[in-house]
N, C-alpha and C positions, 0 to 999 in steps of 0.2 A: 571262224575267222579266217583270215585270208593265209596263202602261202606263206608269203613272205610278214607273216608276224608270226609263224611260227615258231618256237622256239629251237636252233640247233640240237640236236639231240648232243648226248656228253657220250663219252668213251672211258670208260675203269677198265686200265687191264690191272689183271691180280699177277704179282712177281715173287719168287722166293729167293732171289742172289741181286746181284750188285749187276753183274752182264743181264739180266732179266730188263733190271730198272733200266739202263742205261738203253734198251732197247724199244721198250718201251716208250722212252723221251723221245728217242730219235725217230720213233714210227708215229707220232702223231698222238700219242693217248691224253687225254684231260686231264685226267687223275688216276692214282695208284691205290690197290690196295697192296698193301705190302705185308706179306706173310713170309712164314718157313714153310718145308713140307708140304708143296703142293699136291703130288701124288696122295695124300691120307687128305685132302680137302681141302687147306690149309690150315696151317698153326702160327702162334703167336709169334713174329721174329724177333731176333736179337735185340739187346740195346743198343749193341754198336750196329748193326742195320737200320735202323729208326735213327740214329744220330748222322748217319751217311744219307740216308733217303731225306731228310731235312734240308738239305741243300740243292734238291731235283727243284726244277722252273712250275713244276704242274704241282696241285694239290695231293697227300699224300695218306691215306688213312689206314690205320697199324687195325690186320685184324688180332682181336684178342680171344683165343683158344687155346687152352694150356695143354689140350691131350686131342688126339682122333677119339670117334667114337659120339655117343650119346650128348645130349647137352645138357644133361642135370648132374650138378656139381657138390662137390662137399661143401662144407664150411673154410679148408683149407684150401682147395679150388676155387672159391670165390674169395680169398685173398689176395692168391695168386695173380688173378686177373684184376683187383684192383691196382697190385702194386705196378703192375703193365701198363696199366693204362695211365698210372704216374707218370713212367716210362714214357709215353708217348707224348704227354705232355710237356714233358723237363727238354723232351729232343726236338720240342718246336711245330710236330706233325698238325694238320690239319683235323683230324678226324678219326675216330675208333668206330670198329665194326664188330658188332658187341650181340648176344642174344644167351638166353637160359630156358630150359623148361623144367617142369616137373615132373615127376615119373609117372605122372599117369596122363602125360602127353599135352598139356598146354603149356603156352609162355609162363615163366615163374616171374610174378608182378617182382614181387618182390625183392629177389637177386638182381633182376634187372635194375632195379632202382636203385639201389645199390652203387651199379656199374655205374647209371649214370652220372648219381652224387661224385663218383671220382672221375669223372671225366666233365665235370663240370667246364663248358667254354669251349668245348670239341663240338666237331659236324656228330650225327649220332647215324649210323645206317643200322640196322637190325639185321642180321646174316641169317643163315639157312637155318637155322634153327625153324623159323617159321614151315617147314619141309615136313618138318615130324610130326607138328602138333595134330592134334583130332579134328580142331575146328580152326582153319583156317581163317575167315572171315570177322570170328572172335581177336585172334592174333593180331591180325590188321588193325581192328578197331583198336587193341589195347595200344597197339604201336602206335596209332595216332595220341590217345592219351598221353602217352608218356613222353612224347616231343621227337619222335625219330624224322630225320629228313626222308627217309628210304628205307625200303626193304628190297633185300636182294631175297630171290626166289626164282625157283624152278616150276614150279608151281605144282612142287609136292612130287613131281616127276623125276626119276633119274637125269634125264635129260629135258631142257627149257621146251624142245622141240614137241614133246610128248605133253608138255604139262601146260602149254599156249593156251588153252582155254580157262583153263582156272587162273593163268596169268589177265588174261582178258576180264575177265570175273574183278578181279582184285582191283585192276588200274580202273575198272569204271566205278568200284566199290568206295576207293581212296580217292578219285577224284578231286582236285581241289585244296586237299590235305595233305598226301603223302604222297610220294615217288614210287613207282613201282619198278624196278631195274631187274629185268632178265637177266639170268645167269644160270653156266651149264649147258654148256656146249654151243655155246653164239660160235659163230663161225660167219666170214663175209660171204659165205653162199646162202646161210637163213636170216641175215640181221633182217632184209626186207620184212620177214613176217612179222617180226617183233616190232619193227619202228612202224609198222600198218596198223597197229593194237593203239585206239583212242588215249590218249594221256602219256603213253612210253616215252620219255627222252631221255633213257640213259639207257645204257645195256654195257655188260660186266662180262667180259671175255680173257682169258688166257692167250689167246694168241700164240698159241708155244708147237713146236711140232719136235717130233721125236730125234733125240742126240744122237744120229747116226755114228757110229765106229765107239759105242760106249759096250759092248758086249764083254770086254772083258774086264769091265767095272762090274756089271751085274754076277760077273762070273765067280771074281774074287769077294765076294758081298759086299762090297762099296755102296752099291746099289740095292735098293730091292727090289724093283724091276726097271725098265726103259727108262731112261730120264728124260723130261723133257723139257725143254729150253725155248724160253720168250723169241720170237722172231720178229723184229722191225720191220720187215716185209710184210707179214700176215696183218702187222697191228696197220700200218699202209692203207694194204688193201682193204681192211675191215670200217677204217675212218672215209677212204673214199667210199665206201658203201651207205655210210651214212651222209657223208656230204651231198651226194647224189639223190639223196631223198629229197635235200630242203634245197637244194642248187637250182 
């Protein structure tokens, strides 16, 4: 394929507050993953946040994750996720980011089917539940079967750079059927490594920096750790790295 016919990779920015949403848009993000509690890996955003984000000029996908920790859910938690997906649809968001696993380390096909049924008409991303399964290749095949548009993954590692070989393998396996979107420590300095993987056309990042001056909030218990804020300039830098690869 010639360079000029190569699609421009998309940049998805995960945000957990209104200021982050505004910074991501200002910095040139192509899509938003809407969350709360990014310090815990991201949880479901509030209904109010969904309603506000629906007015953004770019597509917004809501992460549906009811708590931190693992991805094996009780019946009550599945029902909660179905309700949250309905809220995302009613708000007018473009998609949802979902996933669930069994207690023995595989994707939970039955639960995911229920979530997909609730999400009818919405774009589907399989979140990083895939990073904790025993057989990532089988999980990818199931994601294709279930109709996901993309899989967000760090390659089963803490940071995507450490899992880059797995990401490349998954991208090759899913080529032509599903998009593999690297996420987890993606930054302007390492974006080129992921974009060099054949078939990778989407990147996921937070583009955040530490909220300098928030030490007092941590000291008083208003924040469990030093908060991080989406930075429009880092979004611009990452977007520029992407554009330079296809420009």
